[in-house]
C-alpha positions in Angstrom: 26.1 -2.8 -35.9 24.0 0.4 -35.8 25.5 3.8 -36.0 24.5 4.8 -32.5 25.2 8.5 -33.1 22.8 8.6 -36.0 20.3 6.6 -33.9 20.3 9.2 -31.1 19.9 12.0 -33.6 16.9 10.2 -35.3 15.6 8.2 -32.4 11.8 8.3 -33.2 12.4 7.5 -36.9 14.8 4.6 -36.2 12.5 3.2 -33.5 9.7 3.0 -36.0 12.0 1.2 -38.5 12.9 -1.3 -35.8 9.3 -1.9 -35.0 8.7 -2.8 -38.7 11.3 -5.6 -38.1 9.4 -6.9 -35.1 11.9 -5.5 -32.6 10.2 -4.3 -29.5 12.9 -4.4 -26.7 13.0 -0.6 -26.4 14.2 -0.9 -22.8 17.4 -2.4 -24.2 17.5 0.4 -26.7 17.1 3.1 -24.1 19.8 1.5 -22.0 22.1 1.5 -25.0 21.4 5.2 -25.7 22.0 6.1 -22.0 25.3 4.2 -22.1 26.3 6.1 -25.2 25.4 9.5 -23.6 27.1 8.6 -20.3 30.3 7.6 -22.2 30.3 10.9 -24.0 30.0 12.7 -20.6 32.9 10.7 -19.2 35.0 11.4 -22.4 34.4 15.2 -21.9 35.3 14.9 -18.2 38.5 13.0 -19.1 39.5 15.6 -21.7 39.0 18.4 -19.1 41.1 16.5 -16.5 43.8 15.7 -19.0 44.0 19.4 -20.0 44.5 20.3 -16.3 47.0 17.5 -15.8 49.0 18.8 -18.8 49.1 22.3 -17.3 50.3 21.0 -14.0 52.9 18.7 -15.7 54.3 21.8 -17.4 54.5 23.6 -14.1 56.3 20.6 -12.5 59.0 20.7 -15.2 59.7 24.3 -14.0 59.5 23.4 -10.3 60.2 19.7 -9.8 60.3 19.9 -6.0 56.9 21.5 -5.6 54.9 18.9 -3.5 51.6 20.6 -4.0 51.9 20.3 -7.8 52.9 16.6 -7.5 49.9 16.0 -5.1 47.5 17.7 -7.6 48.9 15.7 -10.5 48.5 12.5 -8.6 44.8 13.4 -7.8 44.1 14.2 -11.4 45.8 10.9 -12.6 43.7 8.9 -10.2 40.5 10.6 -11.4 41.4 9.9 -15.0 42.1 6.2 -14.2 38.7 6.0 -12.4 37.0 7.4 -15.4 38.8 5.0 -17.7 37.7 2.1 -15.6 34.1 3.3 -15.7 34.3 3.8 -19.4 35.7 0.3 -19.9 32.7 -1.1 -18.0 30.2 1.0 -20.0 31.8 0.0 -23.3 31.7 -3.7 -22.3 28.0 -3.5 -21.7 27.5 -1.2 -24.7 29.2 -3.6 -27.0 27.1 -6.6 -25.8 23.9 -4.6 -26.0 24.4 -3.1 -29.5 25.1 -6.5 -30.9 21.6 -7.5 -30.1 20.0 -4.7 -32.1 19.0 -5.8 -35.7 19.8 -3.8 -38.8 17.4 -1.2 -39.9 15.2 -2.0 -43.0 15.2 0.5 -45.8 12.2 2.9 -45.6 11.0 1.6 -49.0 11.1 -2.1 -47.9 7.5 -3.5 -47.9 6.0 -3.3 -44.4 4.7 -6.6 -43.0 4.8 -9.0 -40.1 5.3 -12.4 -41.8 6.2 -14.1 -45.1 2.6 -13.7 -46.1 3.3 -10.0 -46.6 6.1 -10.5 -49.1 5.6 -9.0 -52.5 5.9 -10.9 -55.8 7.9 -8.6 -58.1 8.0 -10.7 -61.3 7.5 -14.3 -62.6 10.1 -15.5 -65.1 9.9 -18.5 -67.5 6.4 -19.3 -66.2 5.7 -23.0 -65.8 3.7 -24.6 -68.5 2.0 -27.9 -67.5 2.4 -30.9 -69.8 -0.7 -33.0 -69.5 1.3 -36.1 -70.6 3.6 -35.9 -67.6 2.7 -37.2 -64.2 4.5 -34.8 -62.0 5.9 -36.1 -58.7 7.5 -34.7 -55.5 11.2 -34.9 -55.7 11.4 -37.2 -52.7 9.3 -39.9 -54.6 11.6 -39.6 -57.6 14.7 -39.9 -55.4 13.4 -43.2 -53.9 12.0 -44.7 -57.1 15.3 -44.1 -58.9 17.5 -45.0 -55.9 19.3 -41.7 -56.2 19.9 -41.5 -52.4 20.8 -43.9 -49.7 18.1 -42.9 -47.3 18.5 -45.6 -44.5 22.3 -45.4 -44.7 22.2 -41.6 -44.2 20.0 -42.0 -41.2 22.2 -44.6 -39.7 25.4 -42.6 -40.3 24.2 -39.2 -39.2 20.6 -39.2 -38.1 17.6 -37.4 -39.6 17.8 -34.6 -42.2 21.0 -35.8 -43.8 21.4 -37.1 -47.3 23.7 -39.4 -49.2 23.6 -39.0 -53.0 24.6 -42.0 -55.1 25.7 -42.8 -58.6 24.2 -40.5 -61.2 22.7 -38.2 -58.5 26.2 -37.7 -57.0 27.6 -36.8 -60.4 24.7 -34.4 -61.2 25.3 -32.6 -57.9 29.0 -32.2 -58.7 28.1 -30.9 -62.2 25.8 -28.3 -60.7 28.5 -27.1 -58.3 31.2 -27.0 -61.0 28.9 -25.1 -63.4 28.0 -22.5 -60.8 31.6 -21.8 -59.8 32.7 -21.5 -63.4 29.9 -19.1 -64.1 30.9 -16.9 -61.2 34.5 -17.0 -62.2 33.6 -15.8 -65.7 31.6 -13.0 -64.0 34.7 -11.7 -62.2 34.2 -13.3 -58.8 37.3 -14.4 -57.0 36.8 -18.1 -56.2 37.7 -18.9 -52.5 38.0 -22.3 -50.8 37.4 -21.3 -47.2 37.6 -23.4 -44.0 34.3 -24.7 -42.6 35.3 -23.9 -39.0 35.3 -20.3 -37.8 36.0 -18.4 -34.6 33.1 -17.0 -32.6 34.1 -13.4 -33.5 33.6 -14.1 -37.2 29.9 -15.0 -36.5 29.5 -11.9 -34.4 30.8 -9.8 -37.3 28.3 -11.2 -39.8 25.4 -11.1 -37.3 24.6 -14.8 -36.5 25.9 -14.2 -32.9 24.9 -13.5 -30.2 21.2 -13.8 -31.0 21.1 -17.1 -33.0 23.5 -19.4 -31.2 20.8 -22.2 -31.1 20.8 -22.4 -34.9 24.6 -23.1 -35.0 26.7 -26.2 -34.5 29.2 -25.3 -31.8 32.4 -27.3 -31.4 33.9 -28.2 -28.0 36.7 -25.7 -28.4 34.3 -22.8 -28.8 34.6 -22.6 -32.6 31.6 -23.2 -35.0 30.8 -24.9 -38.2 29.8 -22.3 -40.8 26.0 -21.8 -41.4 26.9 -20.2 -44.8 30.0 -19.2 -46.7 28.9 -15.6 -46.2 30.7 -15.8 -42.9 34.3 -16.6 -44.0 33.9 -14.6 -47.3 32.7 -11.4 -45.7 35.3 -11.7 -42.9 38.1 -11.7 -45.5 38.1 -7.9 -45.0 37.7 -7.8 -41.3 39.9 -5.3 -39.5 41.2 -4.0 -42.8 41.5 -0.5 -44.4 40.8 -1.1 -48.1 41.9 1.0 -51.0 38.9 2.5 -52.7 40.3 1.4 -56.1 39.9 -2.3 -55.3 36.2 -2.0 -54.7 33.9 -3.7 -55.3 35.4 -7.0 -54.1 33.6 -10.0 -55.4 34.0 -13.4 -53.7 32.4 -16.7 -54.4 32.7 -20.1 -52.7 31.2 -23.5 -52.7 30.9 -25.1 -49.2 29.0 -27.4 -47.1 26.9 -25.5 -44.6 25.6 -26.5 -41.2 22.4 -25.2 -39.6 20.5 -26.6 -36.6 17.2 -25.1 -37.8 14.0 -26.2 -36.1 11.4 -27.2 -38.6 7.7 -27.1 -37.8 5.7 -30.3 -38.3 4.9 -30.7 -42.0 7.2 -27.9 -43.1 9.6 -29.4 -45.7 9.8 -32.5 -43.5 10.1 -34.7 -46.5 12.7 -34.4 -49.2 16.0 -32.5 -49.3 14.8 -28.9 -49.0 15.8 -28.5 -45.3 18.9 -30.4 -44.1 21.3 -30.0 -41.2 24.2 -30.2 -43.6 23.7 -28.8 -47.1 25.7 -27.5 -50.0 25.6 -24.0 -51.3 27.5 -21.6 -53.7 27.7 -18.2 -52.1 28.4 -14.8 -53.6 29.5 -11.8 -51.6 30.2 -8.3 -52.6 32.0 -5.5 -50.7 31.4 -2.1 -52.3 31.5 1.7 -52.1 28.6 3.3 -50.4 27.6 5.3 -53.4 27.4 2.2 -55.6 24.1 1.0 -54.0 21.8 0.0 -55.7 24.0 -0.9 -58.7 26.0 -3.4 -56.7 22.8 -5.0 -55.3 21.3 -5.3 -58.8 24.5 -6.8 -60.2 24.5 -9.5 -57.4 20.8 -10.2 -58.1 21.4 -10.5 -61.8 24.3 -12.9 -61.3 22.1 -15.3 -59.3 19.2 -14.9 -61.8 21.4 -15.8 -64.7 22.0 -19.2 -63.4 18.2 -20.0 -63.2 17.9 -18.6 -66.7 20.6 -21.0 -67.9 18.8 -23.9 -66.2 15.5 -22.7 -67.9 13.7 -23.2 -64.6 10.4 -21.3 -63.8 11.0 -18.8 -61.0 9.9 -15.6 -59.4 11.4 -12.7 -57.6 10.0 -12.0 -54.1 10.7 -8.9 -52.2 10.7 -9.7 -48.5 8.6 -7.6 -46.1 10.2 -6.1 -43.0 8.9 -8.8 -40.7 10.5 -11.6 -42.8 14.0 -9.9 -43.2 16.9 -11.5 -41.5 18.6 -9.9 -38.5 21.4 -8.3 -40.6 19.5 -7.4 -43.8 18.2 -4.0 -44.9 16.6 -5.4 -48.1 16.3 -8.9 -49.5 14.9 -10.3 -52.7 14.4 -14.1 -52.8 14.6 -16.2 -55.9 11.9 -18.9 -55.7 11.7 -21.8 -58.2 8.4 -23.5 -59.0 8.3 -27.2 -58.0 5.5 -28.8 -60.1 5.5 -32.1 -58.1 4.3 -30.3 -55.0 2.8 -27.2 -56.8 4.8 -24.7 -54.7 7.5 -22.1 -55.1 10.6 -22.8 -53.0 13.4 -20.4 -52.2 16.8 -21.2 -53.8 18.5 -17.9 -53.1 18.2 -14.8 -50.9 20.0 -11.7 -52.2 20.6 -9.3 -49.4 21.7 -5.7 -49.0 23.4 -5.3 -45.6 24.7 -1.8 -45.9 27.4 -0.9 -43.4 26.0 -3.1 -40.6 28.5 -5.9 -40.9 31.4 -3.6 -41.8 31.0 -1.7 -38.5 31.1 -5.0 -36.6 34.2 -6.0 -38.6 35.9 -2.6 -38.2 36.4 -2.5 -41.9 37.0 0.8 -43.7 38.2 2.0 -47.1 40.4 4.9 -48.0 39.0 7.4 -50.5 41.1 9.4 -53.0 40.9 12.5 -50.9 42.4 10.6 -47.9 39.2 10.3 -45.9 37.9 6.9 -44.7 34.4 5.5 -45.2 32.6 2.3 -44.2 31.9 0.0 -47.1 28.5 -1.7 -47.8 28.3 -5.5 -47.9 26.0 -7.7 -49.9 25.5 -11.5 -50.0 23.4 -14.2 -51.5 23.2 -17.9 -52.5 23.9 -18.6 -56.1 22.6 -21.1 -55.6 21.5 -23.7 -53.0 22.7 -27.0 -54.5 20.2 -29.6 -53.0 17.3 -27.3 -53.8 18.3 -26.8 -57.4 18.9 -30.5 -57.7 15.4 -31.2 -56.4 14.0 -28.5 -58.8 15.6 -30.2 -61.7 14.1 -33.6 -60.7 10.6 -32.1 -60.7 10.9 -29.8 -63.7 12.9 -32.1 -66.1 10.7 -35.2 -65.6 9.5 -36.4 -69.0 6.5 -38.5 -70.2 8.6 -41.7 -69.9 9.5 -41.0 -66.2 13.1 -40.1 -67.1 14.9 -37.0 -65.7 16.5 -35.1 -68.6 19.7 -33.3 -68.0 19.6 -29.5 -68.5 21.5 -28.5 -71.6 24.0 -26.3 -69.7 25.1 -29.3 -67.6 25.5 -31.9 -70.3 29.2 -31.2 -71.0 30.0 -32.1 -67.3 28.2 -35.5 -67.4 28.7 -38.9 -69.1 24.9 -39.4 -69.4 21.9 -37.3 -70.8 19.1 -38.6 -68.6 18.5 -40.4 -65.4 
């Protein structure tokens, strides 16, 4: 949620930043600003009326039978009640309107309209092609080695679902276990959250109200989580934190559920885009002055996993037009898939600033007794099915076997598939 006071004071600058994020509903924005100003005017009127009412109340204590004083007090009370009713109406619309305004990108975030304007920052462990290996797309490997039950998954749940079997199921579990252990060693508190959340939790993190069509809503008005970012971030909702406990570091492995629409040909094959998928999430809640250090630490924690897997990957800074609704800055980690000769995102590390904390009504108390709004950060570390697919394509050898990454061998009773 934006700081509307700052927005009014920097209207032209902030409008330009919103344009960079492809936001153009400035009628809504003007309506929001007018509501804010009108509310301030009503607040001033209410203060004046309460001051007058307090004076009359003091006089009534001295002259309790004075009918004129009682009449004037009644008139002022009615006016105050009317103003409160109007303010309640304004605040209701104000709350709905401000929730539809996206977060502002950082001024230094690359300007662009689409993913084509994203900026490659660095390539790490660059892929070296082996001429003796016939690289294949992971979906061909999955079927050739019978690592999934494709027809059964379709029969059970419909399209874009997967059932791993045998060694594949064990490898998936090994990836999950390794990632959680890694984050635990890096001082993340491991959380096992529910997969069902209340509507307000999704409003707090920014998925609602704008992106309801991407969510799976239950009949009782609750939702399946689209990411563990939602329950992890909301652990501090409506709280005043002690500055000494910050930063808070949370990690969770969960199934995630997204009703994403996929364009024809866009990751239609394989296990890159699923309605139900697995992910290890990392979330950080920190002091305002600790950006960018907290962001860099989160990014390095995700990178270290790819380094352990020895997978070829790159860092991609998202342009303003490709940023998510809640993000101010995002760096994607993309792994190279030699079977399809493409990079695919396995993590998005995002700096949210105080956007979510304002929605959650979260504060922290500083040593001097003043309160501040914390910054939140989140990212995948990492997306399980995508890492699994990347291993299939990158660890294929000359004999057609899939070798197990060294870091995972201690979790498995086999060394190849």
